[in-house]
N, C-alpha and C positions, 0 to 999 in steps of 0.2 A: 504493500500500500504506500509506503514511504517513497519507494522508487517511482511508482506511478505518479505521485504528487510532484516529484522532482522533474520527471520527463514532461508532465503537463505544464509546469511553470516555465520550463525552457521553451516549449512550443509557443506559449502565449507571449513570452518576451520576444521571440523571434518574429512573431506575427506583427508586433508593434513597430518593427523596424521596416524600412523600405530598402530593397537591395537590387543589384543587378547580378545576373547569374551567367557564368561562363559556359554552362552546359547548353544554354539556348542558342540555337543556330541563328545567325544574323539574317534578317529579311530585308531585301531591297524594297524601299517604299515606292509607291506609285503616286502620280499626281494628275490632277486635271490640268488641261492646257492653260498656260499663262494667258493665252489670247482670249480666254473667256472673261478676263478682266476682274475676277473676284478681288485680287490683291490691289487693284488700282483704286479701290474705294477706301483704302486704309493708308494713312500717312506712314512713311518709313520712320521708325523711331531709333534712338541710339542708347546704348548701354555701355557702361565701363566695367571691366573685370577687375575686382579688387580682392586679390587673394590675401588671406590672412596668415595665421600661424601655420607652420609646417612642422609636424612632429613625427618621430619614428624613422626619419630618413638618415642615412649615414652622411656625414659631411662630405660635400663634393660628389655625391653619388650620381650616376647617370639617371637614375629614376627621378631624383629631385630636379635635375636639369631639364629632363623631358617634361615633367609636370609643370615647371615654371614656364617653359617654352610654349606649352599648350594654352596658357592664358591669353597671350597676344593673338594666337590663332582663333580661339573662341571669340574674342572681341571683334576681330576682323570679319569673321563669318556672320556673327549675329547682327552686325551693323550693315550687312549687305542687302541689296534689293533682292538678290536671289534667295537668301534665307527667308525673307518675308514672304516671297512668292511660294516657296515650297511648304512652309508651315501652313499658309492659308489654303493652298491648293492640294493639300494632302488627301489622298483617296484611300479609304480603309479597305479591308479584304472583302467587304460586302459591296464595294463599288460606290460608297457614300463619301461625301466630303465632310468627314467627322472623325473624331478620335473617340476611343473608349475611355471610360473613367475621366470624362472631361469636365466634371463638376457643373454640367449644364451649360457650358460655354460653347459658342461657335468657334470655328477655326480662326476667324478674325479676332474674336475676343481673347482666344488663347495667345495669339501672337502679341496682342497689346498687353495682356497681363504679364507675360514673360518679360517683355521689354521694360516693364516698370521696375523689375528687380525686387519685388515685394515678397521677401522671404517671410515665413510664418513668425520668425523671431526678429524683431527690430527692423523689419522690412520697411515700415512706414517712415522711418527716420533716415533711410539710405536709398531713397528712390532713385532709379536710373543707374543703379550699381548691382553687380553680382557680388555678393559677400559670402565668403565661406572660408573655413579652415580645412586643412587636409592632414589626416593622421594615417601614417603607413603602419600596417601590421603584417604579419606573415603567417599564413595557414596553408601549408603545402597540400593538405588533404581536402581543402574546401573548394567548392565550385563557385563560391560567391566572389565576384570581382570587387565589389564595394557595397557599402551600406550607409544609411543615415538614420537618425532618430528625429524625424520632422516634428517641430514644435517644442523640442526639448533642447536642441543644440543645433548650431549651424556647421557642425563638423562633418566632413565627408571622410569616411574610413575606407582606405583602399588596400587591397591585398597585394603584397609584394610578389606573390606567386605569379600574378598576371602582369603587374606593372614592370617587373624586371625584364619582361619580353616585349611589352607593348611598344608600338611606335608612338610618336607624339600625337598623331591624328587619332589613334585609338584611345589614348588618354584624354584627348579633348572630348571625344564622344562620351566616355564614361563620366568625366567631371560634369558635363552638361546633363547627362541622365540623372546623376545623383543630386545635382543642384535643383533640378526640376522637382524632385521629391521635397526639397526644402521649401518649395513654394506651395506645397500641399497637393501635388498631383501624384497618384499612385497607379499601380497595376495589379490585376488579380493574380497573375503568375508571371514567371519568366518567359512564358510563351505568348503573353499579351502584347504582340508586336504593334497593335494599333493604339496602344496607350500613349499618352503624351510623353512620358519619360523615354520609352523605347523608340517611338517613331521620330521624335525630334533628335534623339541621340543618333539615330541612323542618318538623319539629314545632316547633322553636324559632321559626322565622320566623312560622308561623301564630299561635302563642300570643303572640309579641312584638307582632304587629299588634293582637291582641285587647287586650293590656295597654295599649298606647299609646292605643287607641280608648276603652277603658272605664276605665282607671286602676287596674285590679286583675285578678288571676287567682284563680279559686276554688282 
C-alpha cells in the first residue's frame, strides 16, 4: 500500500509538469497558402529574448554555447513575417486552421498572445520579452528532453542526454516549446503534434534551419 501511494504521488507530480518527449517522432507541419491573406489582417509584432540564469552547465561547455546561441536565432525567427504567417496559417491533421489545446484562441490570437511574452509568472511586468531561466540536468535513461512547472517557476529544465547532441536549431525548437508551456499552453501527450507547444516548436526548428543556412528570414 505504501509503495502504491509513492508511485501514485510520483505520477501526479509528473502530470503537473509540462514536458517534451524525445520518443515522439517529429511531424512536419502543414499550412494554408499565405495568398489566402489570413496573416495580412494581423500586425507583425516584435519580441526580445531575455535569457536569465543558466545553471547545471559546465563552464565553457558546448551545450551552454549552443543554448546561448539559440537565443538570437529564436528572436530573429519570431520577429519575422514568415513566422507570423506560419503560426497563423497552421493547418492541423484534420485539415483545420486551428491548434489543439488552444485555450479557445484562434491562430491569430495565439500569435498575438505569444508575441506579448506574457508568461504565467511576472509576464505582465515584462511584456514584449521572452523571460526564462535554463537548468541543465542529466538523465541518460529518460526520454524527456525538457520540462517546466508552469505557474510555479519560469525555469526550463533541459536534459543533457539530448542537449549534448542537439544542434543549435534543435535547441531553439525545444526552448521555444518549453517557453510556450510557461505561457500556459499544454498538450495531452507527446504525440499531440497539433498542440501549440509542439506545432510552433516545429515551425521554429524549420525556420531556424533556414536562418542558419541563409543568414536571414523574410
